[in-house]
KOLGU-849410 format. One line per field, with one value per residue: residue in three letters; y, x, z of N, C-alpha, C in turn. Coordinates in steps of 0.1 Angstrom, whole numbers. Example, Ala and Ser with C-alpha at 12.3 -4.5 7.8 and 13.67 -1.06 7.14 Angstrom:
// KOLGU-849410
res	c(ALA, SER)
nc2	c(-57, -22)
nc1	c(132, 128)
nc3	c(78, 71)
cac2	c(-45, -11)
cac1	c(123, 137)
cac3	c(78, 71)
cc2	c(-33, 0)
cc1	c(132, 129)
cc3	c(78, 79)
This chain:
// KOLGU-849410
res	c(MET, ARG, HIS, TYR, PRO, GLN, LYS, VAL, GLU, ASN, TYR, THR, ASN, ALA, PHE, LEU, VAL, THR, ALA, GLY, LEU, THR, LEU, PHE, MET, ALA, PHE, PHE, THR, LEU, ALA, ALA, VAL, LYS, GLY, ILE, VAL, TRP, VAL, MET, LEU, ALA, ALA, ALA, LEU, ILE, ASP, THR, PHE, ILE, ARG, ALA, GLY, GLU, ALA, ARG, LEU, ARG, THR, SER, LYS, VAL, GLY, GLU, ASP, SER)
nc2	c(563, 596, 622, 657, 686, 715, 746, 776, 808, 838, 861, 879, 908, 917, 916, 932, 958, 961, 960, 982, 1001, 1001, 1007, 1033, 1046, 1042, 1058, 1080, 1085, 1085, 1108, 1128, 1127, 1126, 1138, 1146, 1138, 1115, 1097, 1097, 1086, 1060, 1050, 1047, 1029, 1007, 1002, 996, 972, 955, 956, 944, 917, 910, 911, 888, 867, 865, 859, 835, 819, 819, 800, 778, 773, 763)
nc1	c(860, 866, 875, 873, 892, 878, 866, 884, 887, 885, 910, 920, 909, 913, 941, 951, 939, 956, 981, 979, 976, 1000, 1018, 1011, 1017, 1045, 1050, 1044, 1061, 1086, 1083, 1083, 1107, 1126, 1115, 1094, 1103, 1115, 1095, 1080, 1100, 1103, 1077, 1076, 1096, 1085, 1062, 1074, 1085, 1063, 1049, 1067, 1070, 1045, 1044, 1063, 1048, 1031, 1040, 1050, 1026, 1016, 1034, 1026, 1002, 1004)
nc3	c(801, 792, 806, 801, 806, 823, 811, 813, 827, 808, 807, 792, 787, 811, 813, 790, 799, 823, 812, 795, 813, 829, 808, 802, 828, 828, 803, 813, 836, 821, 805, 825, 837, 814, 792, 769, 741, 747, 753, 729, 713, 727, 722, 697, 690, 705, 691, 664, 672, 678, 651, 637, 646, 642, 614, 611, 621, 604, 581, 588, 592, 568, 552, 563, 557, 530)
cac2	c(575, 606, 638, 666, 697, 726, 759, 786, 820, 846, 871, 887, 919, 921, 918, 941, 968, 961, 961, 996, 1012, 1001, 1015, 1048, 1049, 1041, 1068, 1092, 1087, 1089, 1120, 1135, 1125, 1127, 1147, 1140, 1134, 1102, 1092, 1095, 1074, 1047, 1046, 1044, 1015, 997, 1000, 989, 957, 949, 955, 932, 907, 908, 905, 878, 857, 864, 853, 821, 813, 817, 789, 767, 770, 755)
cac1	c(853, 874, 872, 881, 894, 870, 872, 890, 880, 891, 913, 923, 906, 921, 956, 951, 939, 968, 991, 977, 980, 1015, 1027, 1007, 1024, 1059, 1055, 1043, 1074, 1096, 1080, 1084, 1121, 1134, 1109, 1083, 1110, 1120, 1084, 1077, 1110, 1102, 1064, 1079, 1104, 1076, 1053, 1083, 1088, 1051, 1047, 1078, 1066, 1033, 1050, 1070, 1039, 1019, 1048, 1053, 1015, 1016, 1042, 1019, 990, 1007)
cac3	c(797, 792, 814, 796, 814, 822, 804, 820, 825, 800, 814, 781, 789, 823, 809, 783, 805, 831, 803, 793, 827, 828, 798, 805, 840, 823, 797, 820, 845, 811, 802, 838, 840, 805, 785, 757, 729, 749, 752, 714, 706, 731, 717, 682, 691, 707, 678, 653, 673, 675, 638, 629, 654, 635, 603, 612, 626, 591, 571, 590, 588, 551, 548, 569, 547, 516)
cc2	c(587, 617, 646, 679, 709, 736, 767, 799, 826, 860, 879, 901, 927, 926, 930, 957, 972, 965, 977, 1006, 1012, 1008, 1030, 1053, 1050, 1053, 1081, 1095, 1093, 1103, 1130, 1135, 1130, 1138, 1139, 1136, 1119, 1094, 1087, 1085, 1061, 1043, 1039, 1031, 1006, 993, 993, 975, 948, 948, 945, 919, 900, 902, 893, 865, 856, 858, 837, 814, 810, 807, 778, 763, 760, 741)
cc1	c(864, 868, 880, 881, 884, 873, 874, 886, 890, 896, 923, 924, 913, 936, 958, 950, 950, 980, 991, 980, 993, 1023, 1022, 1018, 1039, 1061, 1053, 1053, 1084, 1095, 1086, 1101, 1131, 1129, 1102, 1090, 1111, 1107, 1078, 1088, 1106, 1088, 1069, 1085, 1095, 1068, 1061, 1083, 1074, 1047, 1055, 1075, 1055, 1034, 1055, 1060, 1031, 1027, 1049, 1040, 1012, 1021, 1033, 1008, 991, 1013)
cc3	c(799, 798, 809, 805, 811, 815, 815, 819, 815, 804, 803, 782, 800, 821, 800, 791, 817, 824, 798, 802, 828, 820, 798, 817, 834, 815, 803, 828, 834, 807, 813, 839, 828, 792, 774, 745, 733, 748, 737, 707, 712, 726, 703, 682, 693, 697, 666, 658, 672, 660, 632, 635, 645, 622, 601, 613, 611, 582, 573, 590, 572, 546, 554, 561, 537, 517)
């Protein structure tokens, strides 16, 4: 008889909230120290990395389907 592991709790929402709060605090600190221009540049850079990673994953999944 096989004993499968039990399901674990889903911590996705907790992670997303914590990551969002951490980013908010980092951007707020950056705005206080360097100014709003640096916040806008940092946010644009993070967005670019996220979009590039998403595009890379999408192209790798297309290759797996065929």
